[in-house]
N, C-alpha and C positions, 0 to 999 in steps of 0.2 A: 504494500500500500504506500502510495506517495504521500509524504507529509507536506501538505500545502503551506503549513505554518512556517516552514523553513524558507519560504520565498515571499516575504512581505512586500507589498506594493506601497510605494510612497504616495500618499494622497488618495488611495482607493482606486476603483476601476475607472478607466478613461471613458468619457462620454463621446461617442462618435456621431451623435445626432446632428443633422444639419438644420432640421425644422423643429419648431415647437408644435403647438396645437392650433396655431392661428389659421390654418387652412382647412380645419375640420369644423363641423357643426352638427346640429340636430334638426334644424328647420329647413325644409326644402326651399330652393335647390341648394344642395350642399353635398359634401362627401362625409360619411360617418366612419370613424376609425374606432374599432374596439377589439379587445382580446378575449378569446374564449378558451377554456381549458381543453387540452387534448384528452380524449377519452379512449379507453381500451374497448375491445369487442363486447365486453359485458356491460359497458356503460359507466365504468368506474373512472373517476377523474385521475389523470396522471399528474402528480404533484409538480408544480413549478414549470410546466411546459404548456405552450399555448399555440393557437392559431391566431393570426392577425386578420381581421375582416375589414377589407376596404370596400365600402358600400356606397354605390351611387344612389343618391336620395333626391329624385325628382320625378316621382311616379305619375304626376298629373301630365307630364310631358314625356311619358314613356322613357324616363330616366336618360333623356338626352343630356349631354354634358354642356354646361355653360363654361365660360372662360375660367371662372373661379373654381368650378368643379375639376377642371383639368389640373389646376394647381393642386387641388386636394388629392387627386390620384397620385401625382408625382410625390407629394409629401408622404402619402400613406405607404407607398412602395418603399421609400427610403427609410421611414420610421420603422417599418417591419423588418427591413433588411438589417438594420443596426441593433435590433433588439435580440439579445443573446438567448432569451427564453422562447422565442418564436420558432416553431418547426416549419410552418408553411403559411403562405398568404392565400386567403380566400377572397377572390374578387367577385363581387355580386352586386345586387341592387334591391331596392325596396319594392314590395308589392308582388303580384303574381301575373302581371301582364307583360312586362318587358325587363330584360337585362339592360339593354341600351339600344337606342335607335340612332346613335351618332351624335353629331353636333346639334346644338339647340337652334332649330331653324328660325325661330323668332329672332334670336340674337343675330344669326347670320343675315336674315332678310333686312332687319331694321338698323343694324350697325355696320356689318362687314361688307354687305353687297355694295358694289360701287366704291369701295374704300380699300383698294388693294394693299396699300402699305400697312394698314392696320391688320388686315387678314394675314399678311406675311408674318407679322409679330405673333399673331395667334397661332399660326402654323408652327412657329418655333416652339411654342408651348405644347402643341399637339405632338410634335415629334419627340419632345422631351417626355411626354406621357408614355408613348410607345417604348422609348428607350428605358424608362424607369421599370417597365415590366420585363423587358428583355435583359436588363442588367440587375434585376432583383437578386439579392444574395440568399433567397429562400425560394423553393419551388412555388410557383403561382398556379393555383387551381381556379378556373373560371366556373363558378356555380351559376349555371344559366337558369334563371328563374322565370324567363319569358323570352319574347322575341329578341333576337340578336341580329340586328340589321345595320347596314351601312357602316358608319364608324364604330358602331357597337360590335359588329362582326370583326372589324379590324383589331380593336383592342382585345377582343376575346381570343382571336387567333394568335396574338402575341403571347398569350398565357401558355403554360407548359402542358396542362391537362384541362379537359372540360368535361363536366358531368352536368347533364341537362334535365330539366323538367321535360316530360314528353309532350307538353303543350307548346313548347317553344318552336319558333320558326327561324330560319337563318337565310341570309342573303345580302346582296348589295342593293344600292338604290341610286348611285351616282348618275349613270347615264340617263336615268329617267327624270332626275330632279336637278340637273344642271352641273354635275361634277363628274369626277372619275374616281374609282375606288383605289387611289394611289396613296392612301394613308396606311397601306399594309396589305390589302387584299391582292393586288397584282404581284406582290412579293411572296405572300404566304400561301395563297391558294395552290400554286403549282407544287408546293412542298407536300400538301395534304392529298391532292386529287390528281387524276390523270390530266394531261394537257387539255383535252377537250372538255372534261368536266369543269376544270378551272376556268377555261375560256367562257363556257356557257353560263356558269354561275356568275362570272364577273360582269358579262355584258347584258344578260337577259333581264336582270332584276327579278327573276323568279324567286319565290320563297320556298325553301325546301324544309321538310319536316325534320324534327330531331331524330326520328328513326331512320330517315334517309341519310342524314349526316353521320349517324352511327354506322350505317351500312357502308358508306364510302370512306369512312375512316377519319372524318373531321373531328369527331368527339369520341370520348371513351365510352359513354353510356347514356342512354335515354331512360329516365326513371318515371314511373307513373306517379301522378300527384292528385288525381281525381279520386274522390271517395263517394260511393253510392251505397247507402244502407250500411255504412261503417266499413265497407270493403273497398280496397283500391281497385280501380279499373284503368285499363290503358286508354289512351286518347282515342275516342271512337271515330274521329275524323280521319284517322290514318289506318291503312292496311298493315296490321302487325303480324300476320301469318307469313312465315318465310316460304313462299311457294312461287312458282313461275306460271304465268298465265299467257298462253299462246306465244311462248318463247320470250316473254317479257318479264323482267323482275318487277314485282309489284310491291315488295316489302318497303314500307316507308312512304308510299304514294298515297294520295288523297282519295277517299271514297267520293262518289258523285251522286247527283240526283236526290231522290227521297232519303237515301241513307245519310247524305250530308246534312240535310235539314234536321233529321232526327238526332244526328250526332251533335249538332250545334245546340239543340234544345237540352240534350243530356248534360252537356258541358255547362250550360247556363244554370241548370238546376242542381248540379253536383257541388259538393264541398271540395275546396282546394286544401291540400295538406302536404307540406314539404318534408314531413318527417322521414320518408324513405330516401328522398334526395339527400338530406343531411346525414342520414345513416351511411350512405355511400361515400359522402365526403369524409366522414369520420374514419371509415375503413381505409381509405387512401392515405389519410394523414397518419394513421397509426402504423401503416406499412413504412411510411417515410421516417417516422419517429425511431423505428428499429433498424436504422442504417447509420453508418458512419457519416456525419454531416458534411465533412469536407469532401469525402469521396462522392457523396450524393451530388453536391453542387458541381464538382468537376464533370460528372456524368451529365447533369442537366445542361451545363454550359456547352458541352460538346455537341449536344443535340440542337440547342438554341442557335449555335453559331451558323448553322445552315440557313436558318431564317434571317438571322441578323446580317449575314453577308449581303444579301440582296437588298435588305432594308437600308443598310448603311450606304450602299452604292447609290441608291435612288432617292433617298429622302430629301436631300437639299434641292435637287433638280425638280422634284415633284412640288416642293414648297413654292418655287418660283412660278411653275405653271399654274398652280392653284391660285396664287396671288393674281396673276394676269387674268385668269378665267373669271375672277370676281367682277370684272368689268363687262362681261358679256353673258355667256350661257348660265353661269352661276347666278348672276343677277336675275335673269329670267326665271330660272328654276326655283330659287328660294323665295322669290316674290310670289310666284304662282302658288307654292305650297303654303306660304304664310297668309295668303288672302283667300284660301279655299272656302272659308265660312261665308265670305262675301260674294264669291263667284260660283260656288258649287263645284269647282274643278280644281284639282291640285297639281295639274300639269299644264304646260302651254299647248298650243295647237301646233304639233310637230310637223304636220303636213304643210300648213301655211308657212312655217318657218323655213322649211326646206325649199318651198317654192320661191320665197323671197330671196334666199341665198342663191338660187339658180339665176335670178335676175341681177346678181351682184349688188344687191341693195346694201347700203351702209348700215351699221348697227347704230341706229339713232332712235329717238323717241317715237317716231312714226312706226318703225319696225316693232318696237316694244309693245305699243298699243295694238298693233295688228295681231300679235300672237298670244297676248294674254287674254284670258276670258273676261268679258265685261261683267261688271257687278250686277247681281240680281236686283230686279226692281222690287 
């Protein structure tokens, strides 16, 4: 046994924290930081060891991150990294509808659209948020409590593992709403999926189910969260039987017609319970707890490096493109989304836009007015 008393430290243990609690809060929109005890498979608390939960708290806006929330994620990842008692970081969000739907479109539309220099400064923070996940000194587990879309998909894929509610959906939104998924998706998707799956997911803006994402390898596991008469049931909107229909894999695809309507009603009537999801999280954490921590992190960083390589190569160039794009298509896309309650439409008239570009029309107010939906009377 090593006698630690033989090696006294002058002035106690060194504090390596860079941030205090100034970037965390409790009232939305904010990021919540808290520590929870590690538990063994029997549910017993493991003394002095914890998970750090970095939680997006903006459920009314589907946990989209504001500028201040981006700072909170960076601070949370660093705070957890420098805490000797933390085994793993759990990155999640409030509520049962969304993990994250990306940047806050209201803030984008009302402040950053048409203001490229300010958006460039924001993108430095966004890049720092992704960096903070990829550089965390503890494994980062994405606890997907609901839809993971757009920038939410990107920060989710930056994590090391993902365990998801089976109600969650995944996908990109950029080409439909005035941007491109170059905040990580174009770098990370080819690491997870085949080249064609990555391409279609990236450009189509289709939403894929948690079971489909489990099937293609983007997440570790989809876990039931619906309870009917006290028993867990799988998401009734999704085909969860692993069979092939007419040569086509249907596992993870959506049911259609009357079955879809009935499934939506069942979801509306059922209770949502995340206890199985959290049980899976606890199992993963306990596995990590019983490993050499430095050997674990070397292994994690070895896998991360493949994602990080392409992210680091592209992130600054992407920042400059996103900045310039705020003057044109992002301005249109975010304005359309932000005014959907006034117009009834959350996208521009893409056909009209392409027709005007065919005529070499300049990007001016006349073009903007022509492609944005008019306000409802």
